[in-house]
N, C-alpha and C positions, 0 to 999 in steps of 0.2 A: 504494500499499499504506500503510494507516494503522497508527500505532504509539501505543500507549497506556502510561502509567505507566513511563517508562524507568528510574526509580530503584528499586533493590530495597531494600525496607525489612526489616531484621533487627534483633532485640533485641540482638545481640552479635556484632560483626563477626568475633570469634575463633572463633565456632562454625562447624561444617560446614553446608553448604547442599546441599539435594537439589533439583534442577531436574526437574519433570515436564513432558515435552513431548507435546503432543497436536495432530496434524494433523486438520483438521475439514473436512467437505464436507456440507453439508445435514444437520445433526445437531440440529436445533432441540429435538426431543424428549428428546434424551439429554444435552445439555450440562449442565443444571442437576443432575440425578441424579448424573452423573459428578463434577461439582464438589463437590457436597454430601459424597460418600464419600472423595474426595481431601481435603477439607477436615477431615473427621473423622479421617481417617488422620493428618494433619499435627498434630492436637492429641495423638493418642495417642502420637505419636513425638517430641513436642517436647523431650523430655529427651536426644534423640540429636541432633537436626539441625533447622535451619530449612528452610522449603520456598519454592520459587517455582514459578510455573505459566506455561508458555508455550503458548498456543493460536495456532494459524496457520489462518485460514479461507481456503480455496481457492475464493473467489468463490462462496459459497453464495447461493442465491436463495430461501430459505425462512424467513429471519428469524434465521438463526443469528448472523450478525454483530452484530445488535442486542443479542442476550443476552450475547455476549462483550464488547461495548462496556460494557454496563451492569456486568458483573462486574469489568472492569478499573478502572472508576471507584469501585466499592465496596470493592475488596480490592487493597491496594497490592502484593500478592504475584503478582497476575495480570498478564501481559504479553500483549496481544492484537494480532495482526497480520492483515492482510486483503491478499491478492494481488488485483490488478486483473483477472487471468484465472486460469483453472484451470492451474496449473503442473505438476499431476500429484502423486501420493502420494510417489513416491520424492524428488522435490525438495522437497516439504513437510517430509519428515523431516530432509532435509540442512540446510535453512534453520532448522529448530527447534534442532538441536543446535549449529549455528553461533552462535545467539544465547545459548545457555545459559552461564551463570556460575557454576554450582554445582560443588562438589567431585565430585559424581556426577550422572549423568543418567539418568532412566528415560523410555523411549519407550513410549507406550501409546495405543491406538486409543479412539476416543470411543464405540463402540458398546456397551460394558459387556459384552462377551464375555470380555474379559480382567479379572479381579477386581483393582480397585485394592488391596484388602487384602493381596495377595501381595506388595506392595512392602515390607512390614514384614519378611518373610522375606529378601527380597533385600538390605535394608540390613544385617541380621544377618551374612549371608554376605560383603558387602562389608567390614564392620568387621573380620571375621576374616581379611582378606587377599585375597579375591577382587577381581579387576579387572573382570571381566564376570560377570554372572549372568543366565543365559538361563531363560526360562519355557517348559518343554516340555509340550505338550498330550498327555496320556495317554488322553484319550477325546474323540473328534471325532464323535460321534454326532450332535450338533446340526448338523453340517455336511451338506449335500446329499451324495448319493452321487457325483454329478459332481465335487464340489469335493474330496472325500476321495481318490478314485481319481485325479483329475489332479494333486493334491498328491504322492501316492505316486509316480506316474510321473515327476514333475519331479524330486523328490529323487534318485530312483534313476538317471535318465539323466544329470542334472547332475554328480552325484558320480562317475559314470564317465567323463564327458568332461572335466570341469574339472580345473584344476590344485590346487584347493581343495576341501575336503569342507564342505558345509552341513549342519549337524545336522538330521536329519528331525523333522518335527513342531514345529519352532521358528520362531515368527514374528518380529515386529519387537518384541514386548513384551520388554523386557530393561533391565538396569541396567548402565551403563558408567561406569567411573571416569574422572575428568577427563583422565588421560593417554591413555586410549583415544580419547575425543572430540577431543582436540587431535591425534592421530595421523590420524584421519579428516578433520579439517579442513584438513590439509596436503595432501591429495591433490588433484589438478587435473583429473580426469576430468569431462567436461562431462555425459556420460550415465552415470548411476550406478545399478548394481543394488546397493541397500543390504545386502540379505541376504548377498550375496557379500562385500562390503566389511567388514561386521561381522565376518565369519569370517576374512577375509585378514589383518586387523591382528594377530590373535592375542591375547596376554596370558593371565594366569591366569584360567581360566574355571571357574565352578560352575553347576549346574543345579537348578532347582526344578520339580518336576512338579505339573500341575494339570489339573482337568477343565474344559474350555471351556464357558461357558454359551451359551445362545441369545441372539441379538441382542435387546436390549431393545425398541427401537422402530426403524421404518424399514426400508429395504432395503440390501443390500450395494451398495456402489459399484463393485465389481469384476465386470463382466460376463466371460462366457466368452472374448470377443475381447480384453479387457484383460489377463485372466490369461494368454492365449496370447502376447500381446506381451511381458508381463513374463517369461515363461518363455524367449522368444527372447532377450531382453535378458541373462538369466542365463547362457544357453548360450553366447553370443558375447562376452561380458565376461570370461570366465576360462577359456576354451578356444579354441585355434587350429584344432580338428579340424572345425568347420562351415566355416571359410575354406579349409582344405585340401581338403575334399570339394568345394566349389564350383569 
C-alpha cells in the first residue's frame, strides 16, 4: 500500500479541519470531476474550515491510481493510499476514517450520485451542534427497481430483527464529528457492517434530504451477490435471531 503526502498543510493550525474520505475502485472517469467539485467547495467554505482529502484505491485496474498519485503530488491536502488487493468497500471506509485527522469527517462515494455541494449544509448543522449529519435520499428513481426494492426489503427486515434501527434510505454519505470517529475507531470487530456501526454509536444526529443523481460514469461495483452478502452481514452483526433459528 502506497502513501503520499503524509503532512497536512493548513494555513492556520487553530482553524478546524474537515476530512473528506473517498473509497475508490475503478473510477478513472469520476475522480477528477469529483475532485474539482470538492476543491471548489473548499474555496467557498474557506472562511469556516480547512479541508483535507483522503482517497483509498482498492487495487483499481483502470488507471485510477495514477490519477490519484498525480493529485497527491499537486495538492498537499490530498492523501492517496492504495491497497495491494481489494479489501472490500466496508474495510475501505474503516481505513479512511482511521487515517482522518479532521475535527469532522465526511464519507462520500466517488460516483457523484451524492452531491458534494450538500457538504456545505452538513457543515452548517455541525456548527450548530449536530455530531452526526445524515444525507437521506428522498427520491431513488435513478436506481433500478431491483435496487430500490431490495433496499426497502433490507431496511424493513433488519430493523425488525436487529437491536438497533438503521435509518431507511440513508447510505454512507454523512458527516461525523471527531468524537464519533474516535468511538468507531475504538471498536475491535474484524468484520464490520459500517451502516450498523454508524447507527450503533449514537450521538446527536440531524438529517439533510436530497435527490440522488444518476451515476456520472462507469458501473456500480455492487452486484446482486455482493448486496446479498452485505445484507447477511447486516442481519448477523446486530441480531442473534439468525443464530437462534439455525
